[in-house]
FILUM-212173 format. One record per residue (C-alpha): residue in one letter; x, y, z. Coordinates in steps of 0.05 Angstrom, whole numbers, plus 5000, padded with zeros to 4 digits. Layout:
REM residues N
LUMDREN type   xx   yy   zz
LUMDREN    a    X    Y    Z
...
//
This chain:
REM residues 314
LUMDREN type   xx   yy   zz
LUMDREN    m 4202 4235 0804
LUMDREN    g 4178 4300 0772
LUMDREN    l 4211 4350 0726
LUMDREN    g 4281 4378 0735
LUMDREN    l 4313 4437 0700
LUMDREN    g 4371 4427 0652
LUMDREN    m 4412 4491 0646
LUMDREN    a 4446 4483 0579
LUMDREN    a 4400 4533 0543
LUMDREN    i 4403 4582 0601
LUMDREN    g 4479 4585 0607
LUMDREN    r 4494 4591 0534
LUMDREN    p 4448 4618 0481
LUMDREN    h 4468 4572 0425
LUMDREN    y 4459 4497 0420
LUMDREN    i 4449 4442 0368
LUMDREN    n 4374 4446 0358
LUMDREN    v 4315 4471 0318
LUMDREN    r 4302 4543 0339
LUMDREN    t 4253 4594 0312
LUMDREN    n 4294 4655 0330
LUMDREN    t 4369 4664 0341
LUMDREN    v 4422 4717 0352
LUMDREN    a 4494 4716 0331
LUMDREN    k 4526 4745 0394
LUMDREN    s 4494 4747 0462
LUMDREN    d 4499 4797 0518
LUMDREN    v 4525 4761 0579
LUMDREN    n 4490 4808 0628
LUMDREN    e 4423 4794 0594
LUMDREN    l 4438 4719 0597
LUMDREN    k 4452 4724 0672
LUMDREN    a 4389 4764 0685
LUMDREN    n 4346 4715 0646
LUMDREN    g 4380 4656 0679
LUMDREN    f 4363 4682 0749
LUMDREN    k 4291 4694 0726
LUMDREN    v 4284 4623 0701
LUMDREN    l 4317 4593 0763
LUMDREN    d 4271 4634 0808
LUMDREN    a 4210 4614 0768
LUMDREN    a 4229 4541 0769
LUMDREN    y 4239 4542 0844
LUMDREN    n 4173 4579 0856
LUMDREN    l 4138 4528 0812
LUMDREN    g 4165 4470 0853
LUMDREN    v 4226 4448 0814
LUMDREN    r 4280 4422 0861
LUMDREN    y 4330 4387 0815
LUMDREN    f 4378 4429 0773
LUMDREN    d 4427 4401 0722
LUMDREN    t 4489 4439 0702
LUMDREN    a 4559 4432 0672
LUMDREN    p 4621 4473 0655
LUMDREN    g 4605 4461 0581
LUMDREN    y 4540 4501 0590
LUMDREN    g 4572 4569 0586
LUMDREN    l 4559 4609 0649
LUMDREN    a 4508 4559 0677
LUMDREN    e 4551 4531 0732
LUMDREN    d 4573 4599 0759
LUMDREN    l 4502 4624 0752
LUMDREN    l 4475 4567 0794
LUMDREN    i 4530 4576 0847
LUMDREN    d 4509 4650 0854
LUMDREN    w 4435 4633 0856
LUMDREN    l 4444 4578 0908
LUMDREN    a 4479 4628 0953
LUMDREN    t 4410 4660 0962
LUMDREN    k 4377 4594 0982
LUMDREN    n 4374 4555 1046
LUMDREN    d 4331 4496 1025
LUMDREN    k 4357 4426 1036
LUMDREN    s 4307 4398 0986
LUMDREN    i 4346 4429 0928
LUMDREN    q 4388 4378 0891
LUMDREN    v 4441 4392 0838
LUMDREN    g 4470 4347 0785
LUMDREN    a 4536 4371 0755
LUMDREN    k 4583 4343 0703
LUMDREN    w 4655 4347 0682
LUMDREN    g 4690 4333 0616
LUMDREN    y 4670 4390 0570
LUMDREN    t 4699 4460 0566
LUMDREN    y 4657 4516 0535
LUMDREN    t 4698 4554 0483
LUMDREN    a 4648 4594 0440
LUMDREN    n 4648 4657 0482
LUMDREN    f 4573 4665 0468
LUMDREN    d 4585 4673 0393
LUMDREN    k 4541 4631 0347
LUMDREN    n 4594 4634 0292
LUMDREN    a 4649 4605 0335
LUMDREN    t 4689 4551 0300
LUMDREN    v 4688 4507 0362
LUMDREN    h 4633 4512 0415
LUMDREN    e 4659 4460 0464
LUMDREN    v 4718 4414 0474
LUMDREN    k 4712 4345 0506
LUMDREN    e 4769 4320 0551
LUMDREN    h 4761 4261 0598
LUMDREN    s 4829 4266 0632
LUMDREN    i 4846 4265 0706
LUMDREN    s 4873 4336 0700
LUMDREN    k 4807 4361 0671
LUMDREN    l 4768 4325 0725
LUMDREN    k 4810 4357 0780
LUMDREN    e 4807 4426 0747
LUMDREN    q 4732 4427 0738
LUMDREN    w 4718 4398 0807
LUMDREN    q 4749 4461 0836
LUMDREN    v 4689 4499 0811
LUMDREN    s 4636 4445 0816
LUMDREN    k 4652 4433 0890
LUMDREN    k 4625 4504 0904
LUMDREN    l 4556 4473 0890
LUMDREN    l 4561 4433 0955
LUMDREN    p 4521 4419 0998
LUMDREN    f 4467 4421 0944
LUMDREN    l 4509 4378 0897
LUMDREN    t 4481 4307 0900
LUMDREN    t 4503 4279 0833
LUMDREN    y 4568 4285 0795
LUMDREN    q 4573 4256 0725
LUMDREN    i 4621 4243 0668
LUMDREN    h 4595 4288 0613
LUMDREN    s 4579 4245 0551
LUMDREN    a 4619 4184 0570
LUMDREN    t 4639 4145 0508
LUMDREN    l 4678 4083 0492
LUMDREN    e 4725 4124 0448
LUMDREN    t 4754 4167 0504
LUMDREN    g 4770 4107 0547
LUMDREN    v 4744 4143 0608
LUMDREN    l 4708 4081 0634
LUMDREN    e 4775 4045 0636
LUMDREN    n 4817 4103 0663
LUMDREN    a 4838 4079 0732
LUMDREN    e 4862 4148 0754
LUMDREN    v 4795 4180 0737
LUMDREN    l 4753 4124 0765
LUMDREN    n 4792 4124 0831
LUMDREN    q 4785 4199 0837
LUMDREN    l 4710 4194 0825
LUMDREN    a 4705 4140 0878
LUMDREN    y 4743 4185 0926
LUMDREN    l 4695 4243 0913
LUMDREN    k 4636 4196 0922
LUMDREN    n 4658 4173 0990
LUMDREN    e 4687 4239 1014
LUMDREN    h 4625 4281 0998
LUMDREN    q 4570 4228 1000
LUMDREN    i 4548 4243 0929
LUMDREN    k 4524 4199 0873
LUMDREN    i 4571 4187 0814
LUMDREN    g 4543 4178 0745
LUMDREN    i 4551 4185 0670
LUMDREN    s 4512 4220 0616
LUMDREN    t 4508 4188 0547
LUMDREN    t 4496 4210 0476
LUMDREN    g 4498 4176 0408
LUMDREN    d 4470 4114 0376
LUMDREN    n 4509 4067 0422
LUMDREN    q 4481 4095 0488
LUMDREN    v 4459 4025 0511
LUMDREN    e 4528 3996 0499
LUMDREN    v 4561 4051 0540
LUMDREN    i 4510 4043 0596
LUMDREN    k 4523 3968 0600
LUMDREN    k 4597 3980 0605
LUMDREN    a 4587 4032 0660
LUMDREN    l 4543 3985 0700
LUMDREN    d 4602 3938 0706
LUMDREN    v 4654 3989 0730
LUMDREN    h 4681 3973 0799
LUMDREN    v 4730 4009 0843
LUMDREN    e 4759 3968 0901
LUMDREN    g 4703 3918 0893
LUMDREN    e 4647 3969 0895
LUMDREN    l 4603 3989 0837
LUMDREN    l 4620 4062 0820
LUMDREN    f 4561 4090 0781
LUMDREN    d 4495 4107 0814
LUMDREN    t 4461 4149 0760
LUMDREN    i 4453 4147 0685
LUMDREN    q 4432 4209 0645
LUMDREN    s 4411 4192 0575
LUMDREN    t 4374 4218 0515
LUMDREN    f 4303 4190 0512
LUMDREN    n 4243 4217 0475
LUMDREN    i 4187 4195 0429
LUMDREN    l 4235 4187 0370
LUMDREN    e 4295 4159 0408
LUMDREN    q 4273 4101 0452
LUMDREN    s 4335 4057 0451
LUMDREN    i 4346 4058 0527
LUMDREN    l 4278 4026 0540
LUMDREN    g 4311 3958 0532
LUMDREN    i 4357 3970 0591
LUMDREN    c 4309 4006 0639
LUMDREN    n 4290 3943 0677
LUMDREN    q 4363 3927 0689
LUMDREN    l 4375 3997 0715
LUMDREN    k 4316 3992 0761
LUMDREN    e 4336 3924 0787
LUMDREN    n 4405 3950 0802
LUMDREN    g 4379 4011 0838
LUMDREN    k 4405 4061 0788
LUMDREN    k 4373 4129 0780
LUMDREN    l 4355 4148 0709
LUMDREN    i 4355 4221 0687
LUMDREN    i 4325 4237 0619
LUMDREN    k 4352 4292 0575
LUMDREN    e 4332 4318 0506
LUMDREN    a 4260 4297 0517
LUMDREN    l 4239 4346 0462
LUMDREN    a 4288 4316 0412
LUMDREN    n 4325 4382 0405
LUMDREN    g 4262 4415 0380
LUMDREN    r 4244 4363 0329
LUMDREN    i 4178 4348 0363
LUMDREN    f 4150 4413 0336
LUMDREN    r 4121 4412 0266
LUMDREN    n 4175 4429 0216
LUMDREN    k 4169 4431 0141
LUMDREN    n 4241 4405 0136
LUMDREN    y 4217 4338 0162
LUMDREN    p 4159 4317 0118
LUMDREN    k 4170 4244 0139
LUMDREN    y 4146 4263 0209
LUMDREN    d 4078 4291 0185
LUMDREN    t 4039 4233 0216
LUMDREN    f 4079 4241 0280
LUMDREN    y 4065 4315 0283
LUMDREN    s 3991 4305 0270
LUMDREN    a 3987 4254 0327
LUMDREN    l 4024 4302 0375
LUMDREN    e 3979 4360 0356
LUMDREN    s 3917 4317 0365
LUMDREN    l 3939 4298 0435
LUMDREN    s 3957 4371 0448
LUMDREN    n 3885 4390 0433
LUMDREN    k 3858 4332 0473
LUMDREN    y 3895 4350 0537
LUMDREN    i 3895 4426 0524
LUMDREN    v 3971 4432 0531
LUMDREN    g 4029 4444 0483
LUMDREN    v 4064 4388 0446
LUMDREN    d 4123 4399 0492
LUMDREN    a 4082 4378 0553
LUMDREN    i 4058 4317 0514
LUMDREN    a 4130 4297 0498
LUMDREN    l 4152 4306 0570
LUMDREN    q 4092 4268 0597
LUMDREN    f 4109 4211 0548
LUMDREN    c 4177 4203 0583
LUMDREN    t 4146 4204 0652
LUMDREN    a 4091 4154 0632
LUMDREN    t 4140 4107 0598
LUMDREN    i 4195 4108 0650
LUMDREN    p 4158 4132 0713
LUMDREN    e 4218 4123 0760
LUMDREN    s 4260 4173 0720
LUMDREN    m 4276 4247 0730
LUMDREN    v 4258 4284 0666
LUMDREN    l 4295 4348 0650
LUMDREN    s 4263 4409 0620
LUMDREN    g 4310 4447 0574
LUMDREN    a 4270 4512 0579
LUMDREN    s 4309 4577 0567
LUMDREN    t 4253 4625 0585
LUMDREN    v 4201 4630 0640
LUMDREN    s 4144 4621 0590
LUMDREN    q 4176 4557 0561
LUMDREN    l 4184 4530 0632
LUMDREN    e 4112 4545 0650
LUMDREN    e 4089 4508 0587
LUMDREN    n 4135 4449 0602
LUMDREN    l 4109 4443 0673
LUMDREN    k 4039 4432 0647
LUMDREN    t 4063 4361 0639
LUMDREN    n 4046 4352 0713
LUMDREN    n 3972 4369 0702
LUMDREN    f 3951 4307 0664
LUMDREN    v 3966 4234 0650
LUMDREN    l 3969 4203 0581
LUMDREN    s 3924 4143 0571
LUMDREN    e 3955 4075 0556
LUMDREN    e 3929 4080 0485
LUMDREN    d 3962 4148 0476
LUMDREN    v 4028 4122 0502
LUMDREN    m 4026 4063 0455
LUMDREN    l 4011 4109 0397
LUMDREN    l 4071 4153 0413
LUMDREN    k 4115 4092 0423
LUMDREN    s 4100 4072 0351
LUMDREN    f 4139 4133 0325
LUMDREN    s 4206 4108 0349
LUMDREN    v 4261 4112 0297
LUMDREN    e 4326 4072 0291
LUMDREN    p 4380 4102 0335
LUMDREN    f 4430 4108 0277
LUMDREN    d 4379 4149 0236
LUMDREN    y 4360 4192 0296
LUMDREN    w 4432 4210 0313
LUMDREN    k 4451 4221 0240
LUMDREN    e 4394 4271 0235
LUMDREN    r 4415 4304 0301
LUMDREN    k 4486 4314 0275
LUMDREN    q 4458 4354 0217
LUMDREN    l 4426 4405 0264
LUMDREN    q 4461 4472 0269
LUMDREN    w 4488 4512 0328
LUMDREN    n 4439 4569 0333
//
């Protein structure tokens, strides 16, 4: 299904990841200017799916402004609700985002997200979890079903954490007035975190669209002296990088496409040059042997997510 653009890194400069350079406080005007450049470049390079959320700083407003310059029915937007951005573009903020899966938050954030229509095709619960009870909240589920029917959009969830599969299974059984509610699932999948592979066939059989996020494992696919246990993994990636004459980012993205071909894989690029490198994933196909090699580097979900929690906002 090709590569889409996830806007988290465009709309806010700081995120939980491995980064080579960082700034404490960002200039909002510079962020906007860069955001428009990346969106324009993505469009000109053939990207037609854009993923945004209120929790991504100014990403949603940025996309609304950018779409006002477009008249192309092939553009599709996936938006989310449930997180509020609170860092004010400051790396040292005590709290960067606040999760709230209430009916009031859904209605509040929809007032902005609806401005993405008619490009808005997918509306998701941002990081649905068992703990928030959102998959059992009748008010929320009924409102989502109303939006689905009223605007002819797909309704979905995004997932995060070591129990992604459990959350997905619960979501697949959510009905409103006898109809299955959720059409799309957006989950973390990459060479290190492959837990959703076990449920892919069920998603496909049930006609669910899968969107892959964090394909670069929050930067952990790049060689890093802080992770000596991944040395063999890094060497394999670099070998494939040389073989196909692309960066390891393109290898990691191509792994997702090759492993789950019916999925939409998101690039998290924050600059035009990163995006151009990411899109080289479309220029080659990994061999079956290469895919099997990369599959062998899967780690246990608990260990993966424990490691991810130790990453800093930067």
